[in-house]
C-alpha positions as CSV (number, residue, x, y, z in Angstrom):
1,M,-33.0,0.7,-19.5
2,S,-35.7,2.4,-21.6
3,D,-36.4,-1.0,-23.2
4,L,-37.0,-2.5,-19.8
5,Q,-39.1,0.4,-18.7
6,S,-41.2,0.1,-21.9
7,H,-41.6,-3.6,-21.2
8,Y,-43.1,-2.9,-17.8
9,N,-45.1,0.1,-18.9
10,A,-47.0,-2.2,-21.3
11,C,-48.5,-3.7,-18.1
12,L,-51.7,-1.9,-17.0
13,Y,-50.9,-2.5,-13.4
14,H,-47.4,-1.1,-13.7
15,S,-48.3,2.0,-15.7
16,G,-51.5,2.6,-13.6
17,A,-49.6,2.4,-10.4
18,A,-47.0,4.8,-11.7
19,L,-49.8,7.2,-12.8
20,G,-51.4,6.9,-9.4
21,R,-48.2,7.8,-7.6
22,S,-47.7,10.9,-9.9
23,L,-51.2,12.1,-9.3
24,T,-51.0,11.4,-5.6
25,R,-47.8,13.6,-5.4
26,M,-49.6,16.4,-7.3
27,A,-52.8,16.1,-5.2
28,E,-50.8,16.1,-1.9
29,A,-48.9,19.2,-3.1
30,N,-52.2,21.0,-3.8
31,F,-53.9,20.0,-0.6
32,H,-50.8,20.5,1.7
33,P,-51.2,24.4,1.9
34,I,-54.7,23.9,3.4
35,Q,-53.4,21.3,5.9
36,I,-55.6,18.4,5.0
37,T,-55.1,15.3,2.8
38,P,-56.8,14.9,-0.5
39,T,-59.0,12.2,0.9
40,M,-60.1,14.5,3.8
41,G,-60.8,17.2,1.2
42,F,-63.0,14.9,-0.9
43,I,-64.9,13.7,2.1
44,L,-65.5,17.3,3.3
45,M,-66.7,18.4,-0.2
46,S,-69.1,15.4,-0.2
47,A,-70.4,16.2,3.3
48,N,-70.9,19.8,2.1
49,E,-72.8,18.8,-1.0
50,A,-74.8,15.9,0.6
51,P,-75.4,16.7,4.3
52,G,-76.0,13.5,6.2
53,I,-74.2,11.3,3.7
54,S,-73.4,7.9,5.2
55,I,-70.0,6.3,5.6
56,T,-71.2,3.5,3.2
57,D,-72.2,6.1,0.6
58,L,-69.0,8.0,1.0
59,A,-67.1,4.7,0.5
60,T,-69.1,4.0,-2.7
61,V,-68.7,7.6,-4.1
62,H,-64.9,7.7,-3.4
63,Q,-64.2,4.0,-4.2
64,L,-62.5,3.4,-0.8
65,D,-63.1,0.9,1.9
66,A,-65.6,1.9,4.6
67,S,-62.8,1.5,7.2
68,T,-60.6,4.1,5.4
69,I,-63.6,6.5,5.2
70,S,-64.3,5.9,8.9
71,R,-60.7,6.6,10.0
72,T,-60.6,9.7,7.8
73,V,-63.9,10.9,9.3
74,D,-62.4,10.4,12.8
75,K,-59.6,12.8,11.9
76,L,-62.1,15.3,10.5
77,V,-64.2,15.0,13.7
78,S,-61.2,15.6,15.8
79,D,-60.4,18.7,13.7
80,Q,-64.0,19.9,14.2
81,F,-64.7,19.9,10.4
82,I,-67.3,17.1,10.6
83,L,-70.0,15.9,13.0
84,R,-70.9,12.3,13.2
85,S,-74.4,11.1,13.9
86,G,-75.6,7.5,14.4
87,E,-73.9,4.2,15.1
88,K,-72.1,1.5,13.1
89,R,-73.3,1.2,9.5
90,L,-75.9,4.0,10.1
91,V,-73.4,6.7,10.7
92,Q,-74.1,10.0,8.9
93,V,-71.7,12.9,8.6
94,F,-72.4,16.6,8.6
95,R,-70.0,19.4,8.1
96,T,-69.6,22.1,10.7
97,P,-69.3,25.8,10.0
98,K,-65.5,25.4,10.3
99,G,-65.9,22.4,7.9
100,R,-67.8,24.5,5.4
101,R,-64.9,26.9,5.2
102,K,-62.4,24.0,4.9
103,A,-64.6,22.4,2.2
104,A,-64.4,25.6,0.2
105,E,-60.6,25.6,0.5
106,A,-60.6,21.9,-0.6
107,L,-62.7,22.7,-3.6
108,S,-60.1,25.4,-4.6
109,A,-57.3,22.9,-4.1
110,W,-59.1,20.3,-6.3
111,E,-59.7,22.9,-9.0
112,K,-56.1,23.9,-9.0
113,L,-55.1,20.2,-9.1
114,R,-57.3,19.6,-12.2
115,L,-55.9,22.7,-13.8
116,D,-52.3,21.6,-13.2
117,Y,-52.7,18.2,-14.8
118,S,-55.0,19.5,-17.6
119,L,-52.3,22.1,-18.6
120,L,-49.7,19.3,-18.7
121,L,-51.8,16.6,-20.4
122,G,-54.4,18.6,-22.3
123,E,-58.1,18.9,-21.3
124,S,-59.4,16.5,-23.9
125,D,-56.9,13.8,-23.1
126,V,-57.6,14.2,-19.4
127,K,-61.3,13.7,-20.0
128,A,-60.7,10.7,-22.3
129,L,-58.2,9.1,-19.9
130,A,-60.5,9.7,-16.9
131,D,-63.5,8.1,-18.7
132,L,-61.4,5.1,-19.8
133,V,-59.9,4.6,-16.4
134,A,-63.3,4.8,-14.7
135,R,-64.8,2.3,-17.1
136,A,-61.9,-0.1,-16.6
137,D,-62.1,0.2,-12.9
138,A,-65.9,-0.5,-12.9
139,V,-65.3,-3.7,-14.9
140,L,-62.5,-4.8,-12.7
141,R,-64.5,-4.1,-9.5
142,S,-67.5,-6.0,-10.8
143,N,-65.5,-9.1,-11.5
144,R,-63.8,-9.5,-8.1
């Protein structure tokens, strides 16, 4: 079995998807206590850092489809963490006072997540891997 696993792990898609699932489990475990998803947390942190950020800019920053950002913003609006202003592609998001507190909790969850995987993998390997993955993703995205 390990030969078969090694065979597939030599594939970037296979090993990258497995890594993504492992990191998703870790992120969900860290964000679960504050009762939001990791995506909600990242959007809240961005709205806190860049008041009035657009849906389009959030999609670019977080490398997600605008429709995914919009659905997540809808949830944040219904939870009263975010206010939405504008229409269609000109929508801007602002965090509420309740959202500011939740953004601070999200930042703590993210910091704990980064500490958790850094302790397991080593800080220098995490930085090198993150840089390599970001560069590879940029190349793959530009060639779609």
